[in-house]
C-alpha positions in Angstrom: 47.2 -76.7 137.0 46.5 -79.5 134.5 49.6 -81.2 133.3 48.8 -80.8 129.7 48.3 -77.1 130.1 51.6 -76.7 132.0 53.4 -78.7 129.3 51.9 -76.5 126.6 52.9 -73.3 128.3 56.4 -74.5 129.0 56.9 -75.5 125.3 55.5 -72.1 124.2 57.9 -70.5 126.6 60.9 -72.5 125.2 59.8 -71.7 121.7 59.4 -68.0 122.4 62.8 -67.8 124.1 64.4 -69.4 121.1 62.5 -67.2 118.7 63.3 -64.0 120.5 67.0 -64.9 120.7 67.1 -65.7 117.0 65.4 -62.5 116.0 67.7 -60.4 118.1 70.9 -62.1 116.9 69.6 -61.9 113.3 68.9 -58.2 113.5 72.5 -57.3 114.4 74.9 -60.2 115.2 77.8 -57.8 115.7 76.5 -56.2 118.8 77.8 -57.6 122.1 74.5 -57.2 123.9 72.7 -59.2 121.1 75.1 -62.1 121.4 74.7 -62.1 125.2 71.0 -62.0 124.9 71.1 -65.0 122.5 73.1 -67.0 125.2 70.6 -66.0 127.8 67.7 -67.0 125.6 69.3 -70.4 125.0 69.8 -70.9 128.7 66.1 -70.1 129.4 64.9 -72.3 126.5 66.9 -75.3 127.9 65.6 -74.5 131.4 62.0 -74.6 130.1 62.6 -77.9 128.3 64.2 -79.3 131.5 61.1 -78.4 133.5 58.9 -80.2 130.9 61.0 -83.3 131.4 60.7 -83.0 135.2 56.9 -82.8 135.2 56.7 -85.8 132.9 59.0 -88.1 134.9 57.5 -91.5 135.9 60.0 -92.7 138.4 61.9 -91.1 141.3 65.2 -91.7 139.6 64.1 -90.1 136.3 62.8 -87.1 138.2 66.0 -86.7 140.1 68.0 -86.9 136.9 66.0 -84.2 135.2 66.0 -82.1 138.4 69.8 -82.2 138.5 70.1 -81.5 134.7 67.7 -78.6 134.9 69.3 -77.2 138.0 72.8 -77.3 136.2 71.3 -75.2 133.4 69.5 -72.9 135.8 72.7 -72.4 137.9 74.1 -70.3 135.0 71.0 -68.1 134.7 72.2 -65.5 137.4 75.6 -65.2 135.8 74.4 -65.1 132.1 71.7 -62.6 133.1 74.2 -60.3 134.9 76.6 -60.8 132.0 74.0 -59.4 129.7 73.1 -56.5 132.0 76.8 -55.2 132.3 77.0 -54.8 128.5 73.5 -53.3 128.0 72.9 -50.9 126.3 76.2 -49.3 125.4 78.0 -52.4 124.1 80.8 -52.0 126.7 81.4 -53.5 130.1 79.8 -51.4 132.7 79.6 -53.4 135.9 81.5 -55.1 138.7 83.9 -57.8 137.3 84.3 -59.4 140.8 80.5 -59.9 141.0 80.4 -61.5 137.6 83.3 -63.8 138.5 81.5 -64.6 141.8 78.3 -65.5 140.0 80.1 -67.9 137.5 82.0 -69.4 140.4 78.8 -69.9 142.4 77.3 -71.6 139.4 80.0 -74.3 139.4 79.7 -74.7 143.2 75.9 -75.2 142.9 76.5 -77.7 140.1 78.7 -79.7 142.5 76.0 -79.4 145.2 73.4 -81.0 143.0 75.2 -84.3 143.5 75.0 -84.1 147.3 72.1 -85.1 149.6 71.7 -81.3 150.4 70.0 -80.6 147.0 66.8 -82.7 147.1 65.5 -84.2 150.4 62.5 -86.1 148.9 60.5 -86.7 145.7 56.9 -87.7 145.7 55.2 -88.9 142.4 51.4 -88.3 142.7 49.3 -90.1 140.0 48.7 -87.8 137.0 50.4 -84.8 138.5 53.9 -83.2 138.5 56.4 -84.6 141.1 56.4 -83.0 144.5 60.0 -82.1 145.5 61.3 -81.1 148.9 64.5 -79.1 148.3 67.5 -78.9 150.6 70.0 -76.2 151.5 71.6 -76.1 148.0 68.4 -74.7 146.6 68.3 -72.0 149.2 71.9 -71.1 148.3 70.8 -70.9 144.6 68.0 -68.5 145.7 70.6 -66.3 147.3 72.6 -66.2 144.0 69.5 -65.3 142.1 68.7 -62.5 144.5 72.3 -61.3 144.4 72.3 -61.2 140.6 69.0 -59.3 140.5 70.2 -56.8 143.1 73.4 -56.0 141.2 71.5 -55.9 137.9 68.9 -53.5 139.3 71.7 -51.4 140.8 73.6 -51.2 137.6 70.5 -50.4 135.5 69.4 -47.6 137.8 72.9 -46.1 137.7 73.0 -46.3 133.9 69.5 -44.8 133.6 70.6 -41.8 135.5 73.5 -41.2 133.1 71.7 -42.3 129.9 69.7 -40.1 127.4 67.5 -40.8 124.5 67.0 -44.3 123.3 69.3 -45.8 125.9 67.2 -44.4 128.7 64.0 -45.9 127.3 65.7 -49.2 126.7 66.8 -49.3 130.3 63.4 -48.4 131.5 61.8 -51.2 129.6 64.4 -53.7 130.8 63.8 -52.6 134.4 60.0 -53.2 134.1 60.5 -56.6 132.5 63.0 -57.7 135.2 60.8 -56.4 138.0 57.7 -58.2 136.7 59.5 -61.4 135.9 61.5 -61.4 139.1 58.4 -60.8 141.2 56.4 -63.6 139.7 59.2 -66.1 139.1 60.6 -65.6 142.6 57.2 -66.3 144.0 56.7 -69.6 142.1 60.2 -71.0 142.0 61.9 -69.7 145.2 59.3 -68.6 147.7 56.8 -71.4 147.1 59.4 -74.2 147.3 61.0 -72.6 150.3 57.7 -72.4 152.0 56.7 -75.9 150.7 53.6 -74.4 149.0 52.8 -77.0 146.3 54.8 -77.6 143.1 54.8 -74.3 141.2 58.2 -74.6 139.5 56.5 -75.0 136.1 55.3 -71.4 136.2 58.8 -69.9 136.5 60.0 -70.3 132.9 56.6 -69.0 131.7 57.1 -65.7 133.5 60.6 -65.3 132.0 59.0 -64.9 128.6 57.6 -61.6 129.8 61.1 -60.4 130.7 62.6 -61.7 127.5 59.9 -60.0 125.5 60.7 -56.7 127.2 64.4 -57.2 126.6 64.0 -58.1 122.9 61.6 -55.2 122.4 64.1 -52.8 124.0 66.9 -53.9 121.8 65.1 -54.3 118.4 62.6 -51.5 118.5 63.8 -47.9 118.3 60.6 -46.0 119.0 60.0 -47.6 122.4 56.8 -46.8 124.1 57.2 -44.0 126.6 56.8 -45.6 130.1 55.2 -42.5 131.5 52.9 -42.5 128.5 52.0 -46.1 129.3 51.3 -45.2 132.9 49.1 -42.2 131.8 47.2 -44.2 129.3 46.6 -47.0 131.9 45.4 -44.4 134.4 43.1 -42.8 131.8 41.5 -46.1 130.8 41.1 -47.1 134.4 39.3 -43.9 135.2 37.1 -44.1 132.1 36.2 -47.7 133.0 35.2 -46.8 136.5 33.2 -43.9 135.1 31.4 -46.1 132.6 30.5 -48.7 135.3 29.4 -45.9 137.7 27.4 -44.2 135.0 25.7 -47.4 134.0 24.9 -48.5 137.6 23.8 -45.0 138.5 21.5 -44.7 135.5 20.0 -48.1 136.2 19.3 -47.2 139.9 17.7 -43.8 139.0 15.5 -45.3 136.3 14.4 -48.2 138.5 13.6 -45.7 141.3 11.6 -43.5 139.0 9.9 -46.3 137.0 9.8 -49.0 139.7 6.8 -50.7 138.1 7.9 -50.4 134.5 8.5 -54.1 133.9 10.3 -54.9 130.7 9.7 -51.4 129.3 11.5 -50.0 132.3 14.4 -52.4 131.8 14.6 -51.4 128.1 14.4 -47.7 129.0 17.1 -48.1 131.6 19.5 -49.7 129.1 18.8 -47.1 126.4 19.3 -44.2 128.7 22.5 -45.6 130.1 23.9 -46.3 126.6 22.9 -42.8 125.5 24.6 -41.1 128.5 27.8 -43.2 128.0 27.9 -42.5 124.2 27.5 -38.7 124.7 29.9 -38.3 127.6 32.6 -41.0 127.2 34.6 -39.6 124.3 34.8 -35.9 125.5 35.6 -37.2 129.0 38.4 -39.5 127.7 39.9 -36.6 125.7 39.8 -34.2 128.6 41.2 -36.8 131.0 44.0 -37.6 128.6 44.9 -33.9 128.1 44.8 -33.3 131.9 47.0 -36.2 132.8 49.5 -35.5 130.0 49.9 -31.9 130.9 50.1 -32.4 134.7 51.7 -35.8 135.1 53.8 -35.9 131.9 54.7 -32.3 131.5 57.2 -32.9 128.6 54.5 -34.0 126.2 53.1 -31.6 123.6 50.1 -31.4 121.4 51.1 -32.7 118.0 48.0 -31.5 116.3 48.5 -28.0 117.6 52.1 -27.9 116.5 51.2 -29.2 113.0 48.4 -26.6 112.7 50.7 -23.8 113.8 53.5 -24.7 111.4 51.1 -25.2 108.5 49.5 -21.8 109.2 52.9 -20.2 109.3 53.9 -21.8 106.0 50.6 -20.6 104.4 50.9 -17.0 105.6 54.6 -16.1 105.2 56.2 -15.5 101.8 59.7 -14.3 102.9 61.9 -17.3 103.4 64.0 -16.0 106.3 60.9 -14.9 108.3 59.2 -18.2 107.6 62.2 -20.3 108.7 62.8 -18.2 111.8 59.2 -18.5 112.9 59.2 -22.3 112.4 62.5 -22.7 114.2 61.3 -20.7 117.2 58.2 -22.9 117.4 60.1 -26.2 117.2 62.6 -24.9 119.8 59.9 -23.9 122.2 57.8 -27.1 121.7 60.4 -29.9 121.3 63.4 -28.3 123.0 65.8 -28.4 120.1 68.4 -25.7 119.8 70.2 -26.6 116.5 67.9 -26.3 113.5 69.1 -26.0 110.0 67.5 -25.8 106.5 69.7 -27.0 103.7 68.6 -26.6 100.1 69.8 -28.6 97.1 72.1 -26.5 95.0 70.5 -25.8 91.6 73.9 -25.9 89.9 75.3 -28.9 91.7 72.5 -31.3 92.8 74.9 -33.2 95.1 75.7 -30.1 97.3 73.5 -28.8 100.1 73.6 -25.1 100.8 72.7 -23.9 104.3 69.8 -21.5 103.8 69.0 -21.1 107.5 70.7 -22.0 110.8 70.1 -21.1 114.4 73.8 -21.0 114.8 75.2 -17.7 113.6 77.7 -17.6 110.7 76.5 -20.8 109.0 74.2 -19.3 106.4 75.2 -19.9 102.7 77.8 -22.5 103.7 78.2 -25.3 101.1 78.1 -28.7 102.7 80.3 -31.2 100.7 79.1 -33.8 98.3 75.9 -35.4 99.7 74.6 -37.0 96.5 74.3 -40.4 98.2 72.1 -38.9 101.0 70.0 -37.0 98.5 69.5 -40.0 96.3 68.5 -42.1 99.3 65.9 -39.5 100.4 64.4 -39.5 96.9 63.9 -43.2 97.2 63.0 -43.2 100.9 61.0 -40.0 101.6 60.4 -40.7 105.3 62.2 -38.7 108.0 65.6 -40.1 109.1 66.6 -40.5 112.7 70.4 -40.9 113.2 70.2 -43.1 116.3 67.5 -45.2 114.7 69.8 -45.9 111.8 72.6 -46.9 114.2 70.2 -48.9 116.4 68.7 -51.1 113.6 70.5 -53.7 111.7 73.4 -52.0 110.0 74.1 -52.3 106.3 76.7 -50.6 104.2 74.1 -48.3 102.8 72.7 -47.3 106.2 76.2 -46.7 107.5 77.0 -44.4 104.6 73.7 -42.5 105.3 74.5 -42.3 109.0 78.0 -40.8 108.2 76.3 -38.1 106.0 73.9 -37.3 108.8 76.8 -37.1 111.3 78.7 -34.8 109.0 75.6 -32.5 109.0 75.3 -32.8 112.8 71.7 -34.0 112.2 70.0 -36.2 114.8 66.8 -35.9 112.7 66.6 -35.3 109.0 63.3 -34.3 107.4 63.2 -34.3 103.6 61.1 -31.4 102.2 59.0 -32.1 99.1 57.2 -29.9 96.7 55.4 -30.4 93.4 58.8 -30.3 91.6 60.4 -33.0 93.9 62.9 -32.8 96.7 63.9 -29.2 97.4 66.0 -29.7 100.6 66.2 -31.1 104.1 65.4 -29.8 107.6 67.9 -31.0 110.2 67.5 -31.0 113.9 70.1 -31.4 116.6 69.8 -33.4 119.8 66.9 -32.5 122.2 67.9 -30.5 125.2 66.3 -33.2 127.4 68.5 -35.9 125.7 65.3 -37.8 124.8 64.8 -39.6 121.5 62.7 -38.3 118.7 59.5 -40.2 119.3 56.9 -41.6 117.0 54.8 -38.5 117.6 57.8 -36.3 116.6 58.2 -38.3 113.4 54.4 -38.0 112.7 54.8 -34.2 113.0 57.8 -34.2 110.7 55.8 -36.2 108.1 52.9 -33.9 108.4 54.8 -30.7 108.0 57.2 -31.9 105.3 54.8 -31.3 102.4 53.4 -27.9 103.4 56.9 -26.7 104.5 58.5 -27.8 101.2 55.8 -26.1 99.2 56.1 -23.0 101.3 59.9 -22.9 100.7 59.5 -23.4 97.0 56.9 -20.5 97.0 59.2 -18.4 99.0 62.1 -19.0 96.6 59.8 -18.1 93.7 58.7 -15.0 95.5 62.4 -14.1 96.1 63.1 -14.7 92.4 60.1 -12.6 91.4 61.2 -9.8 93.8 64.7 -9.9 92.3 63.4 -9.9 88.8 61.0 -7.0 89.7 63.8 -5.0 91.3 66.1 -5.8 88.3 63.5 -4.6 85.9 62.8 -1.5 87.9 66.5 -0.7 87.8 66.6 -1.3 84.1 63.6 0.9 83.5 65.0 3.6 85.8 68.3 3.7 83.9 66.9 3.3 80.4 67.3 6.5 78.3 64.2 5.5 76.3 60.8 6.1 77.7 58.5 3.2 78.7 54.7 3.4 79.4 52.5 0.4 80.1 48.7 0.5 80.3 46.1 -2.1 81.1 43.2 -3.2 78.9 41.0 -0.4 80.3 43.5 2.3 79.2 44.9 3.1 82.6 48.7 3.7 83.0 50.3 0.9 85.2 54.0 1.5 84.7 56.3 4.2 83.4 59.9 5.2 83.9 62.0 8.4 84.2 62.8 8.5 80.5 59.1 8.7 79.7 58.7 11.7 82.1 61.6 13.5 80.5 60.0 13.3 77.1 56.2 13.4 77.9 56.1 15.5 81.0 54.4 14.4 84.3 53.1 10.9 84.2 51.4 9.1 87.1 50.2 5.6 87.7 46.4 5.3 87.4 45.9 8.1 84.9 44.1 7.5 81.6 46.2 7.2 78.5 44.1 9.9 76.9 46.0 12.3 79.2 49.2 11.4 77.4 50.3 13.1 74.1 48.0 12.2 71.3 50.7 10.3 69.4 51.5 8.0 72.3 47.8 7.5 73.2 47.1 6.7 69.6 49.8 4.0 69.4 48.5 2.4 72.6 44.9 2.5 71.5 45.8 1.1 68.1 47.9 -1.7 69.6 45.1 -2.8 71.9 42.5 -2.6 69.1 44.6 -4.6 66.6 46.0 -6.9 69.2 49.4 -6.6 67.6 52.4 -4.4 68.1 53.8 -1.5 66.0 57.4 -1.1 65.2 59.5 1.9 64.5 56.9 4.6 64.2 58.5 7.9 63.8 56.9 11.1 65.1 57.6 14.4 66.8 56.6 15.2 70.4 56.5 18.4 72.2 58.6 18.1 75.3 57.8 19.5 78.8 59.7 22.7 78.0 58.0 23.2 74.6 60.9 21.8 72.7 60.5 19.6 69.7 61.6 16.0 70.2 61.9 13.6 67.3 61.1 10.1 68.5 60.7 6.5 67.3 57.8 4.7 68.9 57.3 0.9 69.1 54.6 -1.0 71.0 53.6 -4.5 71.9 50.7 -6.3 73.5 50.8 -7.5 77.1 49.6 -11.1 77.5 48.0 -12.3 80.7 47.3 -15.9 81.9 45.8 -18.1 79.3 46.9 -15.9 76.5 44.5 -13.1 77.3 45.5 -9.6 76.3 45.9 -7.4 79.4 47.0 -4.2 77.8 49.9 -2.7 75.8 53.4 -1.3 76.3 55.0 1.5 74.3 58.7 2.4 74.1 59.7 5.9 73.1 63.3 6.4 71.7 64.6 9.9 71.6 66.1 10.5 68.2 67.5 14.0 68.7 71.1 12.9 68.6 70.5 10.5 65.8 68.8 13.2 63.7 71.8 15.5 64.2 74.1 12.7 63.1 71.9 12.0 60.1 72.1 15.6 59.1 75.9 15.4 59.2 75.8 12.2 57.2 73.5 13.7 54.6 75.7 16.7 54.3 78.8 14.6 53.8 76.9 12.4 51.3 75.6 15.5 49.5 79.1 16.8 49.1 80.2 13.4 47.8 77.3 13.4 45.3 78.1 17.0 44.2 81.7 15.9 43.6 80.5 13.0 41.4 78.1 15.3 39.5 80.8 18.0 39.1 83.2 15.5 37.6 80.5 14.3 35.1 79.4 17.9 34.3 82.9 19.1 33.6 82.7 17.3 30.3 79.4 18.8 29.5 80.7 22.3 30.2 83.9 21.7 28.3 82.1 21.0 24.9 80.3 24.4 24.7 83.5 26.1 25.9 85.4 24.6 23.0 82.9 26.0 20.6 83.0 29.4 22.2 86.8 29.3 22.3 87.0 28.4 18.6 84.7 31.2 17.6 86.6 33.7 19.8 89.9 32.7 18.2 88.5 33.1 14.7 86.7 36.4 15.5 89.7 38.8 14.8 90.5 37.3 11.4 86.9 36.7 10.2 85.1 39.6 11.8 84.3 41.1 8.4 82.7 37.8 7.3 78.9 38.4 7.5 78.2 34.6 7.6 80.7 34.1 10.4 79.2 36.9 12.4 75.7 35.4 11.9 76.9 31.9 12.9 78.8 33.4 15.9 75.7 35.3 17.1 73.7 32.0 16.9 76.1 29.5 18.3 77.9 31.4 21.1 74.7 32.6 22.9 73.3 29.0 22.6 76.4 27.5 24.1 76.5 30.1 26.9 72.8 29.2 27.7 73.7 25.6 27.7 76.6 26.2 30.2 74.3 28.3 32.3 71.7 25.5 32.4 74.3 22.9 33.4 75.7 25.2 36.2 72.1 26.1 37.4 71.2 22.4 37.8 74.4 21.8 39.8 73.8 24.9 41.9 70.2 23.9 42.5 71.3 20.5 43.8 74.3 21.7 45.8 72.8 24.8 47.4 71.3 23.8 50.8 67.7 24.7 51.3 65.6 24.6 54.4 63.5 21.4 54.7 60.1 22.1 53.3 57.5 19.4 53.1 54.9 20.1 50.5 53.2 18.5 47.5 55.7 17.0 45.1 55.3 15.1 41.9 57.7 12.0 41.8 57.5 11.9 38.0 59.0 15.4 37.7 61.6 14.7 40.3 62.7 11.4 38.7 62.9 13.1 35.2 65.0 16.0 36.6 67.4 13.6 38.3 67.7 11.5 35.2 68.6 14.7 33.3 71.4 15.3 35.8 73.0 11.8 35.2 72.3 11.7 31.5 76.0 12.3 30.6 77.1 9.4 32.9 74.6 7.0 31.4 75.6 8.0 27.9 79.3 7.6 28.6 78.8 4.2 30.2 76.6 2.9 27.3 73.6 2.4 29.6 70.1 2.4 28.2 67.5 4.2 30.4 63.9 2.9 30.4 61.1 4.8 32.3 57.7 3.2 32.9 55.3 5.6 34.6 51.5 5.8 34.8 49.8 8.6 32.9 48.7 10.3 36.2 51.0 12.3 38.3 52.5 10.8 41.3 51.7 13.3 44.1 53.5 12.7 47.5 54.1 14.8 50.5 57.8 15.5 50.9 60.9 17.7 50.6 62.0 18.2 47.0 65.7 18.4 47.7 65.7 15.2 49.8 63.7 13.3 47.2 66.2 14.4 44.6 69.0 13.0 46.8 67.2 9.7 47.2 66.9 9.0 43.4 70.3 10.6 42.6 72.0 8.1 45.0 70.1 5.1 43.6 70.8 6.1 40.0 74.5 6.7 40.6 74.8 3.3 42.4 73.1 1.6 39.4 75.4 3.4 36.9 78.5 2.3 39.0 77.3 -1.3 39.0 77.0 -1.4 35.2 80.0 0.9 34.3 82.5 -1.9 34.2 80.5 -3.9 31.7 80.3 -1.0 29.2 76.6 -1.6 28.8 73.4 -2.2 30.7 69.9 -1.1 31.3 68.6 1.2 34.0 64.9 0.7 34.4 62.7 3.0 36.5 59.1 1.9 37.0 56.2 3.4 39.1 52.8 2.0 40.1 50.0 2.6 42.6 49.4 0.2 45.4 48.1 -0.2 49.0 50.3 -1.1 51.9 50.6 -0.9 55.7 53.4 1.6 56.1 55.2 2.2 59.4 53.8 5.7 59.6 54.9 9.2 58.7 54.6 10.7 62.1 51.1 11.9 61.7 49.0 9.0 60.4 47.7 5.8 61.9 49.0 2.3 61.1 46.2 1.3 58.8 46.7 0.1 55.2 47.1 3.2 53.0 47.4 4.2 49.4 50.9 4.5 48.1 53.2 4.7 45.1 56.0 2.2 44.5 59.1 3.2 42.4 61.5 0.5 41.4 65.0 1.2 40.2 66.5 -1.8 38.5 69.9 -2.4 36.9 71.6 -5.3 35.1 74.9 -5.0 36.9 76.9 -7.6 38.8 74.4 -7.9 41.7 75.1 -8.0 45.4 76.2 -11.0 47.4 73.5 -12.3 49.8 75.7 -11.8 52.9 76.1 -8.1 51.9 72.4 -7.3 51.3 71.5 -7.1 55.0 74.2 -4.5 55.6 73.5 -2.2 52.7 71.7 0.4 54.8 74.3 0.3 57.5 76.4 3.6 57.7 79.9 3.3 56.3 79.3 -0.1 54.8 80.5 -0.3 51.2 81.6 -2.8 48.6 83.2 -0.2 46.3 87.0 0.4 46.1 86.3 4.0 46.7 83.4 5.5 48.7 82.4 6.2 52.3 79.4 4.0 52.5 76.9 6.7 53.5 74.7 7.0 50.4 72.2 4.2 51.1 72.0 4.9 54.8 71.1 8.5 53.9 68.5 7.2 51.4 67.0 4.9 54.1 66.8 7.8 56.6 65.1 10.2 54.1 62.6 7.5 53.0 61.7 6.8 56.6 61.3 10.5 57.3 58.8 10.6 54.5 56.8 7.7 56.0 57.9 5.3 53.4 59.9 2.1 53.0 62.8 0.9 50.9 63.6 -2.7 50.1 66.2 -4.4 47.9 66.4 -7.6 46.0 69.5 -8.8 44.2 70.7 -11.7 42.2 74.5 -12.0 41.8 75.4 -11.8 38.1 71.9 -10.6 37.1 71.3 -7.2 38.8 69.7 -5.4 41.7 66.3 -3.8 42.2 65.5 -1.1 44.8 61.9 -0.5 45.6 60.9 2.8 47.2 57.4 3.1 48.6 55.9 6.5 49.6 52.4 7.2 50.9 50.3 8.8 48.3 49.0 12.3 48.9 45.5 12.0 50.3 42.8 12.5 47.6 45.2 11.7 44.7 44.3 8.0 44.2 43.4 6.9 40.7 40.0 5.3 40.5 40.5 3.6 37.2 43.2 1.0 36.1 46.4 2.7 35.1 48.1 2.2 31.8 51.9 2.5 31.7 53.8 4.4 29.1 57.4 4.0 28.1 
C-alpha cells in the first residue's frame, strides 16, 4: 500500500478513536462502561499514532524506538479491552478477576521484554516504504495474550447474552460482531502476517479496530439498535434480489440475441429495453415477497406493523363502548407484541395531575387513582412522542429525564404512549415488559405513533358516547318519574318521545304516530308552536282522560332546535291541575268568607240607620197613633226603610250565597257598577272619591258572574284599605278596548285577540318594589290583618277566564291593577270609543 494512503488511514483511525471515545464519555460520564471505553479509545488512538511514526522512520534506531514505544502502548490493549468487557453492559464487574490481573501483569512483562533482543530480530528500511521488521519470541507471547483476552472476552459476552434481555442483549450482540470482525482482520494483519513473515501489514491493524470501536460506541449510545437477525435477513434479501436481477438481465439478453441474432443495434436496444422492463415489473413485488417470507420463516418474532396499525385503527373507528374498545386493542397488542400488562390511564377532569386507571389487564386496578403525575403530564404535552423507560435510562441522564423515569417506574410502564385528541392530551397507554424480554424497537414506536391519534380520538368519542348514554338514561328516568306529561314531535308532526305521565292524561300514545291522533288541544298547541316557531306558556285547558273524566291542565310548549339552529319539531308539557284546582276552590271559599265578613261589617252601619228610624217610629206609635200626620209619615217612612234594609240584605245574600259556576255572557260595566254599590258605604266613610271612565258600549265578556264580582270586590277593598289611613283619596276605574295575545282560555288559539282592559287605580301609599313580585303568591300580605289569599284568588279567576292581570306601583303615589279579559266574539266596536265619566 502507498505510504501516504497508509498514513492517511492511520490518522483517520486515530481521529475516529478519539472522537468515539469523546462522544461516549460526553453522553454519560457517570457510567463505568463509558469511562472504560474512553480509556480503550485513548489506547487505540496512541497505538495508531505510534504506527504512523513507525512507518515514517528514516533510521533503524528511530524505527526501533517507535516500535518499542508502540508496543508498550499495545501491551495494555488486551487488559484494557477485557477490563471494558467485564463491566459491559450492566455497569458492574462480571468477569474473572484473576484473568484481568494476569493480563495487566502480562502487559508489564511484555514491556520489559521490549528491551531484550527477543523482541525484534532485524529491521530493514526499503526506500520509500515502511520498515520491514522481523519479530522475536516476545511478539509471539504478545499474540498469546491477545488471543487469551479475546477468548475470555468472547466467553464472558456469550454467557452474558444468554442471561440478558432487551437492550442489553442487543448491545452484546453488536459488540460480539464488532469484536469478531476486528479480531479476524487485525489478527491476520498484525499477528498472523508477522508470524509467517508475510510482508509488513502492521499498519492495517489499527484501521480495523475502528470497525470494532464503531460497533461498541453504537451499542452504548444508541438505544434502538438494529436487530442482528433483521440485518441478516435484509442482507439475504438484497443478495437474492441482486442475483435475480443479474440472472434476469443475462437471461433476457441471451434470449433476445437468440431470437434476433441479426438485429444489429436495434437488437441491442430491444434487448436492453426488455430487460429493464422485466426487472421494473418484477423486482419490487419479488423483493416484498422475499422479505415477507424470510421475516416469517427465519425471523419468526417479527410482525407486520402496517397490519397491526390497520387493525387497531379499524377497531378504534368501529367500537364506541370504551371497555370493549380497550379490551380488543389490548388483546391485539398482547397477541402481536407479546405484552401482558397493558393499562389505559386517563387524566382526571377534576385534578389534571392525577391519572385514573380506566382499563388494565390486571384485575382489580380499574378506577385506581395514581398519585400526582403533573410533571409527567406536562412533559408529555411538550414532548408528544412515545416514551421508553429503558431508553430514558440508557441515554444521557438529566434531572428532568430521571424524574420522568421515576414516574414511569411508579406506573410500571416500560413504554408510555401519550394519547391525543382534538382537545389535547386525554391520557396515556402504558405497556409492561415484553414476554420475550426484548426491547421496544423502532417499529414498535412507529406503531405507537401511528395509533396514538386515532386511539385518542376514539377514547374521546367513547367518553362522549358514555356521557350521552348517561344523559339519555338520566333524562329517561326523569321523564318516567315526572308527574307531568311530556310529548315531543318532529317537524313532520310525528311523535318521537313521550312519558308515562302523558299516557295517564291522554290515553295510549306510541312513537311514530301523528300528532293529529292526540287530543285536539295538545295537537293544536304543537301545530301552533311549529308554525309560529316560538313556544307557548301556561295555556289552561280541559282534557278528557282515558276513563272519560275531566282533567284541568296547564299546557306549555317550546321549539326543538337542531344543528345550525334549524327547527326540528316541538315539545309540549302537560301539567295536571286537578289538585291545584281543588286547593284554589278552598282558597276562594276562604277568601269569600273573609270578603263577606268585611262586607257584613260595613253593611251593619247601613242597616242600623233605617233600623233607628223604624225603632223611633215604633216607640212613638202608642202615644201618637191618633195623629193623622204621624200615621201618614209612619206609613211612608217605615216601609221605605224596610225596603232599604231588604235591598242591603239581598245584595249581601246574593254575594255570599254560593252558586254553581256558570260561564255565560256578562257585561263588565254592570258588574263593576254593582260591586261599587256594595262598597259605597266604605268609600264614603273613608272620604274616597270614586271615578268611573267607561266607553258608551257595553263590555261583553264570557265568564261567571259571581267570580267576576269577587275579582273586582277584592281589588276595590284593597284600594280602599290602601287609602283609608290618609282619610282621603281617589279610586279610579277605567275601561277600554284593545288587542292582545292572551295566554288562552282553554278553547281558543294563541293568536292576538280583541279584549277589554279594566284598570283599578288608587292614590294610596303604594307597594314596595320587592313586594310587587310576590303579590299573587298565596298567603303573602303586607297588612297587619289578613290571610294573603285575596290577590291569589283574583289571579286564579282571571286566568280561568283566559285573561291576565298586571300591577304597577309607585311607593307614595299609588297602585294600578290592570285586568284584561278576552272580548266576547262579535262584540268589537268598529268606531273609536268616547269615554264618559
